C-alpha positions as semicolon CSV with decimal commas, in nm:
position;residue;x (nm);y (nm);z (nm)
1;M;-4,487;4,435;5,414
2;S;-4,465;4,234;5,732
3;Q;-4,193;3,977;5,787
4;G;-4,273;3,640;5,630
5;Q;-4,547;3,781;5,406
6;D;-4,542;3,646;5,050
7;K;-4,455;3,884;4,769
8;P;-4,743;3,982;4,544
9;K;-4,776;3,739;4,257
10;D;-4,793;4,017;4,002
11;E;-4,465;4,172;4,110
12;K;-4,241;4,218;3,809
13;K;-3,917;4,026;3,784
14;D;-3,590;4,211;3,816
15;S;-3,493;4,322;3,466
16;S;-3,137;4,202;3,527
17;V;-3,258;3,843;3,555
18;K;-3,305;3,678;3,212
19;D;-3,584;3,438;3,149
20;K;-3,435;3,092;3,133
21;D;-3,665;3,009;2,846
22;E;-3,543;3,305;2,641
23;K;-3,324;3,173;2,357
24;K;-3,019;3,369;2,254
25;P;-2,992;3,410;1,874
26;L;-2,729;3,190;1,717
27;S;-2,413;3,361;1,599
28;P;-2,322;3,333;1,228
29;K;-2,058;3,073;1,315
30;E;-2,308;2,872;1,518
31;Q;-2,555;2,887;1,230
32;Y;-2,286;2,761;0,993
33;D;-2,187;2,477;1,227
34;A;-2,552;2,378;1,267
35;L;-2,600;2,361;0,889
36;V;-2,286;2,151;0,846
37;K;-2,400;1,917;1,123
38;D;-2,742;1,878;0,964
39;F;-2,587;1,815;0,623
40;R;-2,356;1,544;0,754
41;S;-2,638;1,387;0,953
42;Q;-2,850;1,352;0,640
43;Q;-2,559;1,204;0,448
44;N;-2,490;0,952;0,724
45;E;-2,856;0,848;0,732
46;I;-2,851;0,781;0,358
47;L;-2,526;0,585;0,383
48;A;-2,665;0,375;0,666
49;E;-2,970;0,296;0,454
50;A;-2,754;0,222;0,148
51;R;-2,553;-0,037;0,341
52;K;-2,873;-0,234;0,396
53;T;-2,958;-0,256;0,026
54;K;-2,802;-0,379;-0,297
55;G;-2,827;-0,332;-0,671
56;P;-3,028;-0,049;-0,832
57;E;-3,183;0,058;-0,502
58;Q;-2,841;0,105;-0,347
59;Q;-2,724;0,300;-0,652
60;K;-3,023;0,534;-0,617
61;L;-2,929;0,597;-0,256
62;F;-2,569;0,675;-0,350
63;E;-2,697;0,923;-0,608
64;K;-2,920;1,077;-0,341
65;Y;-2,616;1,099;-0,112
66;M;-2,427;1,298;-0,375
67;E;-2,716;1,543;-0,412
68;V;-2,761;1,629;-0,044
69;G;-2,538;1,934;-0,080
70;K;-2,773;2,077;-0,342
71;E;-3,054;2,082;-0,085
72;F;-2,845;2,293;0,154
73;A;-2,689;2,532;-0,098
74;D;-2,953;2,804;-0,070
75;K;-2,926;2,805;0,310
76;F;-2,549;2,844;0,300
77;Y;-2,572;3,115;0,036
78;K;-2,828;3,310;0,242
79;L;-2,598;3,280;0,544
80;A;-2,317;3,430;0,338
81;E;-2,541;3,709;0,206
82;D;-2,677;3,797;0,551
83;N;-2,328;3,806;0,705
84;A;-2,119;3,942;0,420
85;K;-1,864;4,108;0,650
86;D;-1,829;3,812;0,883
87;P;-1,560;3,544;0,819
88;V;-1,841;3,287;0,808
89;A;-1,941;3,424;0,466
90;A;-1,622;3,282;0,318
91;D;-1,684;2,951;0,499
92;A;-2,031;2,927;0,349
93;L;-1,922;3,019;-0,004
94;F;-1,634;2,772;-0,004
95;W;-1,875;2,508;0,128
96;I;-2,106;2,558;-0,169
97;V;-1,821;2,533;-0,417
98;Q;-1,708;2,208;-0,258
99;N;-2,040;2,041;-0,192
100;A;-2,309;2,182;-0,420
101;A;-2,179;2,203;-0,776
102;S;-2,520;2,115;-0,918
103;S;-2,708;2,382;-0,723
104;E;-2,861;2,696;-0,871
105;V;-2,645;2,922;-0,655
106;Y;-2,317;2,749;-0,743
107;K;-2,219;2,998;-1,016
108;K;-2,281;3,298;-0,790
109;A;-2,089;3,134;-0,506
110;A;-1,802;3,039;-0,738
111;D;-1,770;3,398;-0,863
112;K;-1,752;3,525;-0,506
113;V;-1,495;3,260;-0,414
114;M;-1,276;3,360;-0,708
115;A;-1,295;3,721;-0,590
116;L;-1,199;3,615;-0,237
117;V;-0,901;3,415;-0,363
118;A;-0,789;3,714;-0,571
119;D;-0,802;3,966;-0,285
120;M;-0,753;3,777;0,042
121;P;-0,415;3,826;0,219
122;L;-0,186;3,540;0,119
123;A;-0,140;3,413;0,474
124;D;-0,517;3,402;0,528
125;L;-0,569;3,238;0,190
126;S;-0,319;2,963;0,271
127;K;-0,498;2,888;0,597
128;R;-0,830;2,883;0,414
129;L;-0,700;2,643;0,149
130;N;-0,555;2,408;0,408
131;M;-0,906;2,368;0,548
132;T;-1,043;2,291;0,202
133;R;-1,088;1,928;0,097
134;G;-0,969;1,834;-0,250
135;A;-0,913;2,076;-0,535
136;N;-1,226;2,215;-0,696
137;P;-1,134;2,331;-1,051
138;T;-1,279;2,678;-0,985
139;V;-1,073;2,727;-0,672
140;L;-0,766;2,571;-0,832
141;D;-0,771;2,806;-1,131
142;A;-0,820;3,108;-0,906
143;V;-0,530;3,000;-0,684
144;L;-0,293;2,961;-0,979
145;K;-0,393;3,303;-1,112
146;R;-0,320;3,451;-0,770
147;A;0,016;3,274;-0,764
148;E;0,102;3,434;-1,099
149;K;-0,015;3,775;-0,982
150;D;0,200;3,772;-0,665
151;E;0,482;3,552;-0,791
152;K;0,748;3,769;-0,623
153;D;0,599;3,713;-0,278
154;P;0,758;3,409;-0,102
155;A;0,418;3,325;0,050
156;V;0,309;3,214;-0,299
157;A;0,502;2,893;-0,235
158;D;0,227;2,779;0,001
159;L;-0,038;2,834;-0,268
160;L;0,161;2,628;-0,516
161;A;0,217;2,358;-0,255
162;W;-0,157;2,334;-0,192
163;A;-0,231;2,304;-0,563
164;A;0,052;2,054;-0,615
165;T;-0,049;1,820;-0,336
166;N;-0,426;1,840;-0,386
167;A;-0,439;1,825;-0,766
168;Y;-0,124;1,644;-0,877
169;Y;-0,338;1,427;-1,106
170;M;-0,477;1,732;-1,290
171;P;-0,296;1,943;-1,554
172;A;-0,328;2,254;-1,338
173;G;-0,182;2,069;-1,041
174;Q;0,108;1,943;-1,251
175;K;0,173;2,300;-1,361
176;A;0,187;2,398;-0,993
177;I;0,436;2,116;-0,924
178;E;0,666;2,242;-1,199
179;R;0,656;2,598;-1,063
180;L;0,711;2,477;-0,707
181;I;1,014;2,271;-0,808
182;D;1,154;2,554;-1,016
183;K;1,110;2,834;-0,763
184;Y;1,092;2,663;-0,423
185;P;1,276;2,327;-0,440
186;D;1,330;2,332;-0,061
187;H;0,966;2,387;0,034
188;A;0,837;2,157;0,309
189;S;0,583;1,999;0,072
190;I;0,840;1,873;-0,181
191;E;0,888;1,540;0,000
192;R;0,513;1,476;-0,021
193;V;0,510;1,583;-0,386
194;C;0,778;1,322;-0,457
195;A;0,561;1,046;-0,309
196;M;0,269;1,151;-0,529
197;L;0,479;1,160;-0,844
198;G;0,600;0,808;-0,769
199;Q;0,244;0,671;-0,777
200;G;0,242;0,681;-1,157
201;G;0,004;0,836;-1,404
202;V;0,161;1,183;-1,395
203;P;0,310;1,298;-1,727
204;K;0,678;1,395;-1,702
205;A;0,695;1,259;-1,346
206;D;1,043;1,114;-1,400
207;E;1,164;1,443;-1,547
208;M;1,032;1,643;-1,250
209;L;1,183;1,398;-1,001
210;R;1,523;1,424;-1,169
211;T;1,500;1,802;-1,135
212;I;1,428;1,769;-0,763
213;L;1,727;1,537;-0,721
214;A;1,951;1,787;-0,898
215;K;1,829;2,088;-0,699
216;T;1,794;1,965;-0,341
217;D;2,062;1,919;-0,079
218;K;1,824;1,780;0,182
219;P;1,888;1,407;0,243
220;K;1,519;1,330;0,316
221;V;1,399;1,504;0,001
222;K;1,672;1,341;-0,207
223;A;1,576;0,999;-0,067
224;A;1,206;1,058;-0,137
225;A;1,284;1,171;-0,492
226;A;1,509;0,869;-0,556
227;L;1,245;0,626;-0,429
228;A;0,969;0,792;-0,631
229;L;1,182;0,801;-0,946
230;G;1,263;0,432;-0,904
231;Q;0,892;0,358;-0,865
232;A;0,799;0,567;-1,168
233;L;1,060;0,394;-1,384
234;A;0,951;0,051;-1,257
235;A;0,593;0,128;-1,364
236;K;0,723;0,244;-1,700
237;T;0,892;-0,090;-1,769
238;D;0,554;-0,268;-1,761
239;Q;0,441;-0,048;-2,048
240;L;0,740;-0,161;-2,255
241;A;0,659;-0,532;-2,263
242;D;0,679;-0,537;-2,644
243;M;1,020;-0,366;-2,639
244;P;1,238;-0,584;-2,413
245;A;1,563;-0,400;-2,486
246;E;1,411;-0,063;-2,394
247;A;1,242;-0,219;-2,091
248;D;1,575;-0,354;-1,966
249;K;1,733;-0,010;-2,008
250;V;1,457;0,164;-1,811
251;A;1,462;-0,112;-1,545
252;A;1,837;-0,070;-1,499
253;E;1,788;0,301;-1,438
254;G;1,506;0,223;-1,195
255;E;1,734;-0,013;-1,002
256;K;1,995;0,262;-0,980
257;Y;1,757;0,505;-0,810
258;L;1,600;0,245;-0,582
259;T;1,948;0,143;-0,468
260;M;2,023;0,511;-0,403
261;A;1,703;0,538;-0,197
262;I;1,797;0,231;0,011
263;D;2,132;0,390;0,093
264;L;1,978;0,730;0,176
265;Y;1,713;0,570;0,397
266;K;1,971;0,379;0,604
267;D;1,842;0,544;0,923
268;S;1,473;0,493;0,842
269;A;1,380;0,125;0,868
270;A;1,025;0,151;0,728
271;Q;1,117;0,357;0,425
272;K;1,428;0,153;0,360
273;K;1,218;-0,164;0,361
274;A;0,972;-0,007;0,115
275;A;1,259;0,075;-0,122
276;E;1,400;-0,278;-0,086
277;Q;1,062;-0,430;-0,171
278;E;1,032;-0,209;-0,478
279;L;1,379;-0,312;-0,591
280;K;1,307;-0,682;-0,540
281;A;0,983;-0,656;-0,737
282;L;1,157;-0,474;-1,022
283;R;1,428;-0,736;-1,042
284;T;1,207;-1,043;-1,019
285;L;0,842;-0,966;-1,093
286;R;0,831;-0,724;-1,382
287;V;0,690;-0,819;-1,721
288;G;0,933;-1,043;-1,910
289;K;1,099;-1,195;-1,606
290;E;1,078;-1,563;-1,522
291;V;0,796;-1,636;-1,279
292;P;0,929;-1,724;-0,931
293;E;0,886;-2,082;-0,814
294;I;0,552;-2,160;-0,654
295;K;0,488;-2,463;-0,432
296;A;0,135;-2,535;-0,312
297;G;-0,136;-2,795;-0,283
298;D;-0,397;-2,840;-0,554
299;L;-0,771;-2,881;-0,494
300;D;-0,714;-3,245;-0,403
301;G;-0,441;-3,158;-0,156
302;K;-0,164;-3,292;-0,380
303;E;0,150;-3,079;-0,369
304;F;0,277;-2,935;-0,696
305;K;0,546;-2,695;-0,819
306;L;0,505;-2,442;-1,094
307;S;0,831;-2,558;-1,249
308;D;0,668;-2,898;-1,314
309;Y;0,477;-2,730;-1,595
310;R;0,773;-2,559;-1,759
311;G;0,728;-2,544;-2,136
312;K;0,350;-2,554;-2,111
313;V;0,096;-2,275;-2,119
314;V;-0,007;-2,209;-1,760
315;L;-0,290;-1,996;-1,630
316;L;-0,244;-1,887;-1,269
317;D;-0,570;-1,803;-1,096
318;F;-0,525;-1,654;-0,748
319;W;-0,850;-1,661;-0,558
320;G;-0,992;-1,688;-0,211
321;H;-1,311;-1,669;-0,009
322;W;-1,393;-1,498;0,318
């Protein structure tokens, strides 16, 4: 070939040079990420549409939003089946359990998840659970069974902590809290558990918080337990409106623990203030206490005081418009 002569058009390309248009197959992880992205995109589209509507039509869209996972379940299950030995299989199965409870493949996925929870190394299982939103009953039961099976392994504490902090409002979660307090009272999650118990609605919350106070030597945990116990007792007084003597007794105990929390939180301004506000509310705003003085203007702009109506039946209606 002479210099400057064009190469024949039919000359084959070097085999080492890949066609730019040739698409590389997606890895299992990339397939999983693509499915998750598509799922979230469809949910967001439905939410955006729902915000533009009201009434029955909006309710239908919310119901449709909740069912999006069902439409993707088969795809995630196939991904798990096709890549059984890849870590993405566990990702896909856990996704189904979390997002597609009404799907036809849910039962099969749940059985596989229970098997994974039963056999996965504890360290790997803890990492997996920490990436899991909420506490699906299937997963929760499997986790507690695993905690019983390997109860002598210190790593079980992390399983109990996950169950305690994600399902404190469920009987199984409360069982996990009791085990955690009994076996691992110094676990890093105990402070968070205290805050959850103080929100109310948990049977035996005050009993569990007293146990934490008795077992821990950590000032932060003791402070969190004292604050939560004060909050729990304050909530309890409102349920004793028809028993003033008992209410006063419980309130006095609540004041004791809130005062303790204020003292323990002396170096934490925000938490100390929260404890002080709880104590003030317990002392002045609980059921049975005299309503604090209110001064304001009426609808005509005339100033009035609540005490002007002492001895009369008064209905206070707090309202506003934006």
